[in-house]
C-alpha positions as CSV (number, residue, x, y, z in Angstrom):
1,M,221.1,108.9,26.5
2,E,223.4,109.3,29.5
3,K,220.8,107.7,31.6
4,Y,220.7,104.6,29.4
5,I,224.5,104.3,29.3
6,K,224.4,104.3,33.1
7,I,221.7,101.5,33.0
8,F,224.0,99.6,30.7
9,K,227.0,99.8,33.1
10,D,224.9,99.2,36.2
11,S,223.1,96.2,34.6
12,Y,226.4,94.4,33.9
13,T,228.2,95.1,37.1
14,G,225.1,94.4,39.2
15,Y,224.4,91.0,37.5
16,F,228.1,90.0,37.5
17,N,228.2,90.6,41.3
18,Y,224.9,88.7,41.6
19,L,226.3,85.8,39.6
20,L,229.4,85.6,41.8
21,D,227.2,85.7,44.9
22,E,225.0,82.8,43.5
23,I,228.1,80.6,43.0
24,T,229.9,81.4,46.2
25,R,227.1,81.7,48.7
26,F,224.3,79.2,49.4
27,H,220.8,80.6,50.2
28,W,217.3,79.2,49.6
29,E,216.6,81.3,46.5
30,N,219.9,80.3,45.0
31,Y,219.3,79.9,41.2
32,F,222.7,78.4,40.4
33,Y,222.6,75.5,42.8
34,G,218.8,75.2,42.4
35,L,219.2,74.5,38.7
36,I,221.9,71.9,39.4
37,A,219.8,70.2,42.1
38,V,216.6,70.1,39.9
39,S,218.6,68.9,36.9
40,V,220.4,66.1,38.8
41,I,217.1,64.9,40.4
42,V,215.2,64.7,37.1
43,W,218.2,63.1,35.4
44,L,218.2,60.4,38.1
45,L,214.5,59.8,37.5
46,E,215.3,59.4,33.8
47,L,217.9,56.8,34.7
48,F,215.8,54.8,37.1
49,F,212.5,55.1,35.2
50,P,213.3,55.5,31.5
51,W,210.4,55.7,29.1
52,R,212.6,54.9,26.0
53,K,214.7,52.2,27.5
54,K,217.1,52.0,24.5
55,Q,217.9,55.7,24.7
56,K,221.5,56.2,25.8
57,V,222.3,57.8,29.1
58,F,224.2,60.5,27.2
59,R,221.6,60.8,24.5
60,K,222.1,62.7,21.2
61,D,223.1,66.3,21.9
62,F,223.2,65.8,25.7
63,W,226.3,67.9,26.1
64,L,225.0,70.6,23.6
65,D,221.8,70.9,25.7
66,T,223.7,71.0,28.9
67,F,225.7,73.9,27.6
68,Y,222.5,75.6,26.5
69,M,221.1,75.0,30.0
70,F,223.8,76.9,31.7
71,F,224.4,79.5,29.0
72,N,220.7,80.4,28.8
73,F,220.1,80.3,32.5
74,F,223.1,82.5,33.5
75,L,225.4,83.8,30.8
76,L,222.5,84.9,28.6
77,N,221.3,87.1,31.4
78,L,224.7,88.6,31.8
79,I,225.1,89.3,28.1
80,V,221.7,90.6,27.1
81,L,218.6,90.1,29.2
82,I,219.4,92.2,32.2
83,F,220.3,95.2,30.1
84,L,217.3,94.8,27.8
85,S,214.9,94.3,30.7
86,N,216.2,97.3,32.7
87,T,216.3,99.4,29.5
88,A,212.7,98.4,28.6
89,E,211.5,99.1,32.1
90,A,213.2,102.5,32.2
91,F,211.9,103.4,28.7
92,F,208.4,102.3,29.7
93,N,208.5,104.4,32.9
94,D,209.7,107.4,30.9
95,I,206.7,107.1,28.7
96,L,204.4,106.9,31.7
97,S,206.1,109.8,33.3
98,F,205.6,111.9,30.2
99,A,201.9,111.1,30.4
100,N,201.9,111.8,34.2
101,L,201.2,108.2,34.9
102,E,202.8,105.4,37.1
103,V,202.8,101.7,36.7
104,S,200.7,101.5,39.9
105,D,197.9,103.3,38.0
106,F,197.4,100.2,35.9
107,Q,197.5,97.8,38.9
108,L,194.2,95.9,39.0
109,V,195.1,93.4,41.7
110,D,197.4,93.9,44.6
111,V,198.6,90.4,45.4
112,D,199.9,91.6,48.7
113,A,196.4,92.3,49.8
114,L,195.4,88.7,49.1
115,P,196.0,85.7,51.5
116,Y,199.6,84.5,50.8
117,G,198.7,81.3,49.0
118,L,196.0,82.9,46.9
119,G,198.3,85.8,45.8
120,L,201.0,83.3,44.9
121,L,198.4,81.3,42.8
122,V,197.3,84.4,41.0
123,F,200.9,85.2,40.2
124,F,201.5,81.7,38.9
125,L,198.3,81.5,36.8
126,V,198.8,84.9,35.2
127,S,202.5,84.2,34.4
128,D,201.7,80.8,32.9
129,F,198.7,82.0,30.8
130,V,200.7,84.9,29.3
131,Q,203.5,82.5,28.5
132,W,201.1,80.0,27.0
133,N,199.9,82.7,24.6
134,T,203.4,83.9,23.9
135,H,204.4,80.3,23.0
136,R,201.6,80.2,20.5
137,L,203.0,83.3,18.9
138,L,206.4,81.7,18.6
139,H,204.7,79.0,16.4
140,S,202.3,81.2,14.4
141,V,204.5,84.3,13.6
142,P,207.1,83.3,10.9
143,L,209.9,85.5,12.3
144,L,209.4,84.2,15.8
145,W,209.2,80.6,14.6
146,K,212.7,80.9,13.1
147,F,214.0,81.5,16.6
148,H,211.8,78.9,18.2
149,Q,213.1,76.2,15.7
150,V,216.3,76.0,17.9
151,H,214.2,74.5,20.6
152,H,212.4,72.2,18.2
153,S,215.6,70.9,16.7
154,V,215.8,68.4,19.6
155,K,215.8,64.9,18.1
156,E,215.9,62.9,21.4
157,M,214.1,64.2,24.4
158,G,215.8,64.6,27.8
159,F,215.5,67.0,30.7
160,A,218.2,69.4,29.5
161,A,216.4,70.0,26.2
162,H,214.1,72.2,28.3
163,L,216.6,75.0,28.2
164,R,217.7,74.6,24.5
165,Y,216.4,77.9,23.0
166,H,217.6,80.9,21.1
167,W,218.5,84.0,23.1
168,M,215.7,86.0,21.5
169,E,213.0,83.8,23.0
170,P,213.3,85.1,26.6
171,V,213.5,88.6,25.2
172,V,210.0,88.0,23.7
173,Y,208.6,86.3,26.7
174,K,209.9,88.9,29.2
175,S,208.7,91.8,27.1
176,I,205.2,90.5,26.8
177,L,205.1,89.4,30.4
178,Y,206.2,92.8,31.8
179,I,202.9,94.6,31.6
180,P,200.6,91.8,33.0
181,L,202.9,91.4,36.0
182,A,203.0,95.1,36.5
183,I,199.2,95.0,36.6
184,I,199.0,92.5,39.4
185,G,202.2,93.8,41.1
186,G,203.2,93.3,44.7
187,F,205.1,90.0,44.6
188,E,208.2,89.4,46.7
189,V,211.5,87.8,45.8
190,T,210.5,84.6,47.6
191,D,207.3,84.5,45.4
192,V,209.3,84.8,42.3
193,A,211.7,82.0,43.4
194,I,208.8,79.6,44.2
195,V,207.1,80.2,40.9
196,H,210.4,80.0,39.1
197,F,211.5,76.7,40.6
198,T,208.0,75.2,40.1
199,A,208.1,76.1,36.4
200,L,211.7,74.9,36.1
201,T,210.9,71.5,37.6
202,I,207.8,71.0,35.5
203,G,209.7,72.1,32.4
204,H,212.5,69.6,33.1
205,L,210.0,66.8,33.7
206,N,208.1,67.7,30.5
207,H,211.2,67.1,28.4
208,A,212.5,64.2,30.4
209,N,212.7,60.6,29.2
210,L,209.8,59.7,31.5
211,G,206.5,58.1,30.6
212,W,204.4,60.0,33.1
213,D,201.1,61.8,32.7
214,Y,200.0,62.2,36.4
215,G,196.6,60.5,36.1
216,F,193.7,63.0,36.6
217,F,196.2,65.8,37.1
218,R,197.2,65.6,33.5
219,Y,194.3,68.0,32.8
220,I,196.0,70.6,35.0
221,F,199.7,70.1,34.7
222,N,201.8,69.7,31.6
223,N,203.6,66.3,31.4
224,P,206.0,64.2,29.4
225,K,203.4,62.2,27.6
226,M,201.6,65.3,26.5
227,H,204.6,67.5,25.7
228,I,206.3,65.0,23.5
229,W,203.5,65.6,21.0
230,H,204.3,69.3,20.9
231,H,207.7,68.3,19.6
232,A,206.3,65.8,17.0
233,K,207.8,66.3,13.5
234,V,204.5,65.6,11.8
235,L,201.7,67.9,12.8
236,P,198.1,66.7,13.0
237,K,196.0,67.6,9.9
238,H,193.6,69.8,11.9
239,T,196.3,72.4,12.9
240,K,198.9,74.5,11.0
241,Y,201.0,75.7,13.9
242,G,201.2,73.0,16.5
243,V,199.5,71.5,19.6
244,N,200.0,71.3,23.4
245,F,201.5,74.7,24.0
246,G,201.4,74.5,27.8
247,I,204.4,75.6,29.7
248,S,203.6,74.5,33.3
249,L,199.9,73.9,32.9
250,S,198.0,71.8,30.4
251,L,194.8,73.5,31.6
252,W,194.9,76.2,28.8
253,D,195.3,73.6,26.1
254,Y,192.2,71.7,27.3
255,L,190.2,74.9,27.7
256,F,191.1,76.3,24.3
257,K,191.1,73.0,22.4
258,T,194.8,72.9,21.4
259,N,195.3,69.6,23.2
260,H,196.4,66.5,21.2
261,I,197.4,63.1,22.5
262,P,196.2,60.6,19.9
263,Y,198.2,57.6,21.3
264,N,201.4,56.8,23.2
265,G,204.0,59.0,21.6
266,R,207.1,57.4,23.1
267,D,208.7,56.6,19.8
268,I,207.4,59.3,17.5
269,E,209.9,61.3,15.4
270,L,210.7,64.7,16.8
271,G,211.7,67.9,15.0
272,F,210.2,70.0,12.2
273,D,209.9,69.9,8.5
274,G,213.3,70.6,7.0
275,D,215.3,70.0,10.1
276,E,217.7,67.8,8.2
277,T,219.6,70.9,7.1
278,F,219.4,72.7,10.5
279,P,222.8,73.4,12.1
280,K,224.0,70.9,14.6
281,D,226.3,73.3,16.6
282,F,225.6,76.1,19.1
283,I,227.0,79.0,17.0
284,G,225.3,77.7,13.8
285,Q,221.9,77.4,15.6
286,E,222.2,80.9,17.1
287,L,223.0,82.5,13.7
288,Y,220.5,80.4,11.8
289,P,217.4,82.7,12.3
290,I,219.5,85.7,11.2
291,K,221.1,84.1,8.2
292,T,218.0,82.4,6.7
293,K,216.0,84.5,4.3
294,K,212.8,82.4,4.2
């Protein structure tokens, strides 16, 4: 128990110092200014090339989503994720140690041994595929869907809607992703930053007020014209849990037949069944999954 109390203390002091460093010192892997830069660029694209031309610059819930964006990207890590991640890692390592095993015993691929570009591609593909499957779980498992409804409560799409989600979502994503990434292992901080900012940029674009599909590359990369159908309030008759689950890549949806773009979805209604009674404020949305009984 003493070990985990120390992890708790070290997690918070370490992340707080990291956050201060991110804000006060510029470097190429800087997540704070990276988020701001990507957000401003994608917002400008929305303003210059709007898909829904009548949508206001400060659309419905713009400021709520902006708050979510910074809260989930930074404060959420400080409050819960770092501690949970470090605790889960220590707990998992304790179990392995008890069985006289190490994480490296499960490693199937050493990305360091691969040519740099190929190793980075493997890291990106594994991460995205695991997250695609996790996303499907968020829709098909009733308990997880309660948390994911926060993200689907968006009624007007814009770049900041990308990071409107309940704090439990990254706990689920990171917990499931831990073992697959441990299996491939060997990636550097720079690799993580490249994959992270690639996913951030694609995610912002997916939710932006942009009528883009990237031509032939729509079969590889997720895009605004595809992702808006994932947020459609009315689901197609052939599916119970949703469509277009892609995070960065649309590839998995086309391979596993979960793709759905019947027509131009620019003006479709967004949300989910019963969202009329869903809380409109941050605190209410965060408490909603815990308070609801159904």
